[in-house]
Structure formats: C-alpha cells, structure tokens
N, C-alpha and C positions, 0 to 999 in steps of 0.2 A: 496427419492432422494439420489443418490449416492454422494460421496464426491466431485467428479469432477463437477457434475451439481450443487451442493451446492456452491462450490467455484465460479464458473462462475456467478451464480445468485447474490452472494455476491459482486463480482466485478461490475456487472451491477448496483446493488443498490448504491454502493459507487461512481461510475462514475456519476450517475444521481444526487446524493447528492452534489457532488463537483461542477458539472456544474450549479446546482441551486445556488450555492454560488458565481457564477461568474468566476470560475476557468475554464481553458481550458485544456482538456485532450489531451496531445500531443502524447502519446503512451500508448498501453495496451499490457501487456504481452511481454515486451522487453526481449529477450533472449541473453545471452552472457556466454560462458564458463560454460555450465551446470548449470546456474542459471537463475533467471528471476525476473524482476521488474514488479509488478502487474499493477501499474498506474504511469505514469510520467505526471505531470501537471505543469501549470504555473499559478500563481495568479497575473501577471503583474509585481511584484517586485522580485520574486524568482522562482526557479525551485523546485517543490515539488515532492519527491519520496514517494509514498504511498503504504505501505504494507497493504493488505486487508486480514484479517483473519475471516473466517465465520464458525460458528458452528450451529448445530440444537438445542443445549442446552448449559447451562453453568454449567452442572453437574460436569465436571472436572476443572472448573475455567473459567474465562473470556477468550475469544479467544486470545486477545493480549498477554496473558501470555506465549504463545507458542513461541514468538519471543525472543529467547536467544541471548547471545552475539555472538555466532558463526553465526546465521542467520543475525544478524546486520552487522557483518563484511562482509558477502557475499553481502548483499544489498549495502553497501558502496562501495565495490570493483566494482560491476556492474554499479553503479551510476557514479563512476570515469570514467569507460570506456565510458559510454554514453556521459558524458560532453566532454571528449577529442575527441571522434569521431565526435561530432557535433560542436567542436570548440566553446563551450559556455563560457561566462564570466558572470555568475550569481551566486548569493548565492544559495546554495543547502540546503534544509531542508528535514528532514526525518519524515514523519507522518505515523500513523497507524489508520486504521479504523477497528474497532472490531464490528462484527455483530453476533447477535444470531437471527436465523431465525427459529421459530417454526411454527407449523401449525396454531397456534392461534394469534401469535404476532410477532413483529420485534423490536429488540433493536439495535440501531446504536450508537456507541461511537467513536468520532473523537478525536484522541490524536495528537495535534500538537506538533512539535519538540519532538517526542517520544524518540529519541536517537540522539547522536552526534558522529562523527568520533573521535576515540582516536588519540591523537597527539603522 
C-alpha cells in the first residue's frame, strides 16, 4: 500500500473510532492556504482538531513523533481560519491519533490535548 492509500486508510480508521466514541465528524481533509486538517470533530462541548498519523511500522518511532512544532503551528493556523470562517464560539482542542497498520495487526493511540497554541 502506498503512503497516500495508507494515510486514507488511517483517516478512515480514526473517523470510525471517533464516531464510536459519540463524536461527530464535521469535516475531513479541510484545506486552506497549502495546508490541511485531517479531521474536524465535535464532542458536544468543544471543537476537536484531529491530526492522524499512520505508518506501516514503528521502526522509525511512533507516528505521532512526526508532528513537530512547525506542523503544530500550521494546524493551529488552519484551525483559526476554520473557526473564523464558520463564526464558531467553541473551545478548540488539538488531538492526535497515531496508527500503526501492519499486515498482521493494528495499533491505535489517541492522544487528547496533544498540543496547545503558544500565546
């Protein structure tokens, strides 16, 4: 499976996982200014911006380790655009779902409040 198909499969797994928790997926692959938010969800009390990282092994480390400060700033910036565009007045939280999908097993880790906007 190429990395595009693997990423889409991971986003499908993550969306199914979140909806099983009672969350509502509002948007998938929201694009703005050369960036993208994987999943925008609501859990009734807040807006959840979810970055999904999927790998076929953890040989080079867990997938969530690829989300560096530059990527966090990009996600925060796009989330701000989404909130303004939709005139939302909700608390925004940033979660990460880290998935390792190998041929024999799947490991999913949901990291809630994985990072925060810098003031």
